[in-house]
C-alpha positions as CSV (number, residue, x, y, z in Angstrom):
1,M,-70.7,-47.2,-74.1
2,S,-69.8,-50.9,-73.5
3,R,-67.7,-53.5,-75.3
4,R,-68.9,-57.0,-75.8
5,E,-66.7,-59.6,-77.5
6,D,-68.4,-61.7,-80.1
7,R,-66.3,-64.9,-80.1
8,T,-68.0,-66.4,-83.0
9,Q,-66.8,-63.8,-85.4
10,R,-63.7,-62.7,-83.4
11,R,-64.6,-59.0,-83.4
12,V,-65.6,-56.4,-80.9
13,K,-69.0,-54.7,-81.0
14,V,-69.5,-51.2,-79.7
15,V,-73.0,-50.8,-78.3
16,R,-74.4,-47.3,-77.5
17,H,-76.8,-47.1,-74.7
18,N,-79.4,-44.3,-74.6
19,R,-79.3,-44.3,-70.8
20,P,-76.4,-44.8,-68.4
21,P,-75.8,-48.4,-67.4
22,T,-77.2,-49.7,-64.2
23,N,-74.0,-51.3,-63.1
24,G,-70.3,-51.0,-63.7
25,R,-67.9,-48.1,-63.4
26,F,-70.1,-45.5,-65.1
27,A,-73.3,-46.6,-63.5
28,R,-75.5,-44.0,-62.1
29,R,-75.9,-44.4,-58.4
30,P,-79.4,-44.3,-57.1
31,G,-80.0,-41.0,-55.3
32,P,-82.0,-40.6,-52.1
33,R,-85.7,-41.2,-52.3
34,P,-87.5,-37.9,-52.8
35,E,-89.4,-36.5,-49.9
36,G,-92.1,-33.9,-49.4
37,W,-93.6,-32.3,-52.5
38,R,-91.1,-34.1,-54.8
39,A,-92.5,-37.5,-53.8
40,R,-95.9,-36.5,-55.2
41,L,-94.5,-35.7,-58.7
42,P,-94.6,-38.2,-61.5
43,G,-91.7,-40.6,-61.8
44,A,-90.3,-38.8,-64.9
45,L,-89.9,-35.6,-62.8
46,Q,-88.3,-37.3,-59.8
47,R,-84.8,-37.3,-61.4
48,P,-81.8,-36.8,-59.1
49,L,-80.2,-33.4,-59.0
50,A,-77.1,-32.5,-61.0
51,W,-74.7,-33.1,-58.1
52,Q,-76.1,-36.6,-57.5
53,A,-75.0,-37.7,-61.0
54,P,-71.5,-39.2,-60.8
55,V,-70.5,-38.4,-64.3
56,A,-71.6,-34.7,-64.0
57,G,-69.9,-34.6,-60.6
58,R,-66.6,-35.8,-62.0
59,A,-66.9,-33.2,-64.8
60,V,-67.3,-30.4,-62.3
61,A,-64.4,-31.7,-60.3
62,G,-62.3,-31.8,-63.4
63,A,-63.2,-28.3,-64.4
64,G,-62.3,-27.1,-60.9
65,K,-58.9,-28.8,-61.1
66,A,-58.3,-27.3,-64.5
67,A,-59.1,-23.8,-63.1
68,A,-56.9,-24.3,-60.1
69,S,-54.1,-25.5,-62.4
70,A,-54.5,-22.4,-64.6
71,T,-54.4,-20.1,-61.6
72,R,-51.3,-21.8,-60.3
73,S,-49.6,-21.4,-63.7
74,L,-50.5,-17.7,-63.9
75,R,-49.2,-17.2,-60.4
76,D,-46.0,-18.9,-61.2
77,R,-45.5,-16.8,-64.3
78,L,-46.1,-13.6,-62.3
79,R,-43.7,-14.8,-59.6
80,R,-41.0,-15.4,-62.1
81,G,-41.6,-12.0,-63.7
82,L,-41.2,-10.1,-60.3
83,P,-37.8,-9.2,-58.9
84,Q,-36.3,-11.9,-56.7
85,T,-34.6,-9.6,-54.3
86,L,-36.2,-7.6,-51.4
87,A,-34.9,-4.2,-52.8
88,G,-36.4,-4.9,-56.2
89,R,-39.7,-5.8,-54.7
90,V,-39.7,-2.6,-52.6
91,L,-39.0,-0.5,-55.7
92,V,-41.8,-2.2,-57.6
93,A,-44.2,-1.5,-54.8
94,V,-43.2,2.1,-54.5
95,A,-43.5,2.6,-58.3
96,A,-47.0,1.0,-58.2
97,I,-48.1,3.3,-55.4
98,A,-46.7,6.4,-57.2
99,V,-48.5,5.5,-60.4
100,F,-51.8,4.9,-58.6
101,T,-51.5,8.2,-56.7
102,G,-50.7,10.2,-59.8
103,A,-53.5,8.7,-61.8
104,T,-56.0,9.4,-58.9
105,W,-54.8,13.0,-58.5
106,T,-54.9,13.6,-62.3
107,T,-58.4,12.1,-62.5
108,T,-59.9,14.1,-59.6
109,R,-58.4,17.4,-60.8
110,S,-59.5,17.0,-64.4
111,P,-62.2,19.1,-65.9
112,L,-64.5,16.1,-65.9
113,L,-64.8,16.4,-62.1
114,D,-65.0,20.1,-61.4
115,V,-68.0,22.2,-60.3
116,D,-70.0,23.3,-63.3
117,H,-73.5,23.6,-61.7
118,I,-74.6,25.1,-58.3
119,Q,-78.3,24.6,-57.5
120,V,-79.9,26.6,-54.7
121,S,-83.4,25.8,-53.3
122,G,-85.5,26.9,-50.4
123,G,-84.4,30.6,-50.5
124,A,-87.0,33.3,-51.0
125,L,-85.1,36.2,-49.4
126,V,-81.6,34.9,-50.0
127,T,-80.7,35.2,-53.7
128,V,-78.8,32.6,-55.6
129,D,-75.7,34.8,-55.9
130,Q,-75.8,35.6,-52.1
131,A,-76.0,31.9,-51.3
132,I,-73.1,31.0,-53.6
133,T,-70.9,33.8,-52.3
134,G,-71.9,33.1,-48.7
135,A,-71.0,29.4,-49.1
136,G,-67.6,30.2,-50.6
137,L,-68.2,28.1,-53.7
138,R,-66.9,28.9,-57.2
139,R,-67.4,27.2,-60.5
140,G,-64.4,25.4,-61.9
141,E,-63.0,24.2,-58.6
142,P,-62.5,20.4,-58.2
143,M,-65.4,18.5,-56.7
144,V,-63.2,16.8,-54.1
145,S,-62.1,20.2,-52.9
146,V,-65.6,21.3,-51.9
147,D,-65.8,21.3,-48.1
148,T,-69.5,20.8,-47.4
149,A,-69.3,21.3,-43.6
150,A,-67.4,24.6,-43.9
151,A,-69.9,25.8,-46.6
152,E,-72.8,25.0,-44.4
153,G,-71.2,26.9,-41.5
154,R,-70.6,30.0,-43.7
155,L,-74.2,29.9,-45.0
156,E,-75.7,29.7,-41.5
157,R,-73.8,32.9,-40.6
158,L,-75.9,34.8,-43.1
159,P,-78.7,36.9,-41.3
160,W,-81.7,35.2,-43.0
161,V,-80.4,31.6,-43.1
162,N,-81.6,29.3,-40.3
163,T,-80.3,26.0,-41.6
164,A,-78.2,25.0,-44.7
165,L,-77.4,21.7,-46.3
166,V,-74.7,21.4,-49.0
167,E,-74.3,18.2,-51.0
168,R,-72.0,17.1,-53.8
169,A,-73.7,15.3,-56.8
170,F,-70.9,13.8,-58.9
171,P,-69.7,14.4,-61.5
172,N,-70.1,18.2,-61.5
173,T,-73.1,19.5,-59.4
174,V,-73.3,21.0,-55.9
175,R,-76.8,21.3,-54.3
176,I,-77.6,23.9,-51.6
177,R,-80.9,23.6,-49.6
178,L,-81.8,26.6,-47.3
179,T,-84.4,27.2,-44.6
180,E,-84.9,30.9,-43.8
181,R,-85.9,32.7,-40.6
182,A,-89.1,34.7,-40.2
183,A,-89.4,38.2,-38.8
184,A,-91.3,38.4,-35.5
185,A,-90.8,42.0,-34.4
186,S,-89.1,45.3,-35.1
187,A,-86.9,47.7,-33.1
188,A,-85.9,51.3,-33.7
189,R,-82.3,52.3,-34.1
190,P,-81.2,55.3,-32.0
191,G,-79.8,57.0,-35.1
192,G,-82.9,56.4,-37.3
193,G,-84.3,53.5,-39.1
194,W,-85.5,50.1,-38.0
195,V,-84.3,46.5,-37.7
196,L,-86.2,43.2,-38.1
197,L,-85.9,40.6,-35.4
198,D,-86.8,36.9,-35.4
199,R,-88.2,35.0,-32.5
200,G,-84.7,34.2,-31.2
201,G,-83.5,37.8,-31.1
202,R,-81.4,37.7,-34.3
203,V,-81.2,40.9,-36.3
204,L,-82.2,40.0,-39.8
205,A,-82.1,43.2,-41.8
206,D,-82.2,47.0,-41.7
207,R,-85.4,48.9,-42.8
208,P,-85.8,52.6,-43.5
209,D,-89.4,52.6,-42.2
210,R,-91.3,50.6,-39.6
211,P,-93.1,47.5,-40.9
212,G,-96.8,47.9,-40.0
213,D,-97.5,44.2,-39.5
214,L,-94.9,43.6,-36.8
215,P,-94.9,44.8,-33.1
216,E,-92.3,47.2,-32.0
217,V,-89.9,46.2,-29.2
218,T,-88.9,49.2,-26.9
219,G,-86.7,49.3,-23.9
220,A,-84.3,46.6,-25.1
221,G,-81.3,48.9,-25.6
222,A,-79.2,49.5,-28.7
223,T,-79.6,47.3,-31.7
224,P,-76.6,45.4,-33.1
225,P,-75.8,45.0,-36.9
226,P,-77.6,42.3,-39.0
227,G,-76.5,38.8,-38.3
228,S,-75.9,39.5,-34.6
229,A,-78.1,38.5,-31.6
230,M,-80.1,41.0,-29.6
231,D,-80.3,39.0,-26.4
232,S,-81.8,41.9,-24.4
233,A,-85.0,41.6,-26.4
234,R,-85.5,37.9,-25.7
235,P,-88.1,38.3,-22.9
236,A,-90.3,40.4,-25.2
237,L,-89.9,38.0,-28.1
238,D,-90.6,35.0,-26.0
239,V,-93.9,36.5,-24.9
240,V,-94.8,37.5,-28.5
241,A,-94.0,34.0,-29.8
242,A,-96.3,32.4,-27.1
243,L,-99.3,34.5,-28.2
244,P,-102.0,33.1,-30.5
245,E,-101.9,34.4,-34.0
246,A,-105.2,36.3,-33.6
247,V,-103.8,38.1,-30.5
248,R,-100.4,38.6,-32.0
249,R,-101.9,40.6,-34.9
250,Q,-103.5,43.1,-32.5
251,V,-100.2,43.8,-30.6
252,T,-98.6,47.1,-31.8
253,A,-95.8,47.5,-29.2
254,V,-94.0,45.5,-26.6
255,V,-92.5,47.5,-23.8
256,L,-89.6,46.0,-21.7
257,D,-89.0,47.2,-18.1
258,G,-86.2,45.0,-16.9
259,D,-87.6,41.6,-17.6
260,A,-91.3,42.7,-17.2
261,V,-93.2,42.7,-20.5
262,T,-96.2,44.9,-21.3
263,L,-98.2,44.5,-24.5
264,H,-100.0,47.4,-26.1
265,T,-103.0,46.8,-28.3
266,G,-104.2,50.3,-29.2
267,V,-105.4,52.0,-26.0
268,R,-105.3,48.7,-24.0
269,Q,-102.4,47.5,-21.9
270,I,-101.7,43.8,-21.2
271,R,-99.3,43.4,-18.4
272,M,-97.6,40.0,-18.7
273,G,-94.7,40.4,-16.3
274,P,-91.6,38.2,-16.6
275,P,-91.7,35.5,-19.4
276,T,-92.5,32.7,-16.9
277,S,-95.6,30.5,-16.8
278,L,-96.4,31.6,-20.3
279,P,-98.9,28.8,-21.1
280,A,-101.0,29.7,-18.1
281,K,-100.8,33.5,-18.8
282,V,-101.8,33.0,-22.4
283,A,-104.7,30.8,-21.5
284,A,-106.0,33.4,-19.0
285,L,-105.5,36.1,-21.6
286,T,-107.6,34.2,-24.1
287,V,-110.5,33.8,-21.7
288,L,-110.3,37.5,-20.6
289,L,-110.4,38.8,-24.1
290,D,-113.4,36.6,-24.9
291,R,-115.3,38.0,-21.8
292,V,-114.3,41.6,-22.2
293,G,-114.9,41.8,-25.9
294,S,-115.2,45.4,-27.1
295,R,-115.9,46.9,-23.7
296,S,-113.7,49.8,-22.6
297,V,-110.9,48.2,-20.6
298,A,-107.6,50.0,-20.0
299,I,-105.5,47.3,-18.3
300,L,-105.4,43.5,-18.3
301,D,-103.0,42.4,-15.5
302,L,-101.9,38.8,-16.0
303,R,-98.8,38.8,-13.8
304,V,-100.6,36.3,-11.6
305,P,-102.4,34.1,-14.1
306,T,-104.7,32.5,-11.4
307,A,-105.9,35.9,-10.3
308,P,-106.0,38.3,-13.3
309,V,-107.0,41.9,-12.8
310,V,-109.2,44.0,-15.2
311,V,-109.0,47.8,-14.9
312,P,-111.8,49.5,-16.8
313,T,-111.3,52.8,-18.6
314,A,-112.0,55.8,-16.4
315,P,-114.8,58.0,-17.8
316,T,-113.8,61.4,-19.2
317,P,-115.6,64.3,-17.3
318,A,-117.6,66.4,-19.6
319,T,-116.8,70.2,-19.5
320,S,-119.9,72.4,-19.4
321,I,-120.4,76.2,-19.1
322,P,-122.8,77.2,-16.3
323,A,-125.8,79.3,-17.3
324,P,-126.0,82.7,-15.8
325,G,-128.0,82.8,-12.6
326,R,-130.6,85.3,-11.3
327,G,-128.0,87.6,-9.9
328,A,-125.8,87.5,-12.9
329,T,-125.2,90.6,-14.9
330,A,-125.9,90.4,-18.5
331,P,-123.3,91.8,-20.8
332,V,-123.9,95.4,-21.9
333,N,-125.0,95.8,-25.5
334,P,-123.3,98.8,-26.9
335,G,-125.9,101.0,-28.6
336,K,-126.6,104.7,-28.9
337,P,-125.3,106.9,-26.1
338,R,-128.0,108.1,-23.6
339,D,-128.9,111.6,-23.4
């Protein structure tokens, strides 16, 4: 808008311009020449940015000043409403903290944030009830009271549990993920019955009968209760764990004599010795079993893997009854008495 005085008629005309004036107070200042890809655009598209327009810039500045003024006025009103003494301000701060703490405690202990669902996954031998009881969880307790680390420790003390992971899924779900142990051998109890052992020597469970698909460990001493470790059987279990699956299925018994291990596969003995240099011993055993095949071999001695010893089965002597010779006396056939 600009004013131009018409002296002939002594009146002021107001002229509206479609574009900002090129000079004067409200003139648009020329912006920097466009560079790069903007220089290749048509002239109508090479308009200055919003911050380069002086009118728009003053409008933004005015809005910022208005916002700052409103913030200062609100701050002043709040300052006037607060107590002016130190004691009053301390009381207000204590009251605010107490209100916030009470609201937080009430919210976290409300029925909206309690344990309603417990999900258990990964357990084939451990049932859902055993996992919940073992973890020490109960439905209805606050979610913030669930100690996941303590629950995991309690679960890993169960005989069959190898690892456990407990997670809270707000608002009302607890998830339990389990990985279980696998039985690798069995051992007889002195008073009767059998126990299952994993490859680390942990007693997993009691069994009334011997499982037919697991080798029996003998010579390891007394068996502890489930959940305990049978460290005396570790040499035998280390040897069994190092065997290939095809050889492990043939082993029926593992005999311990101190730390020396002897495997029994039917009538054949495999003397492994102490559980040292197991990769070399297992490699030599695999080669020997391929060469021996089904031939009658009583002992395979692998205590020195670089010089294994093969002991064949001794032939059983046949028992025969000698035929009566020329001077032998034939048995008397009882008949009629002679005259």
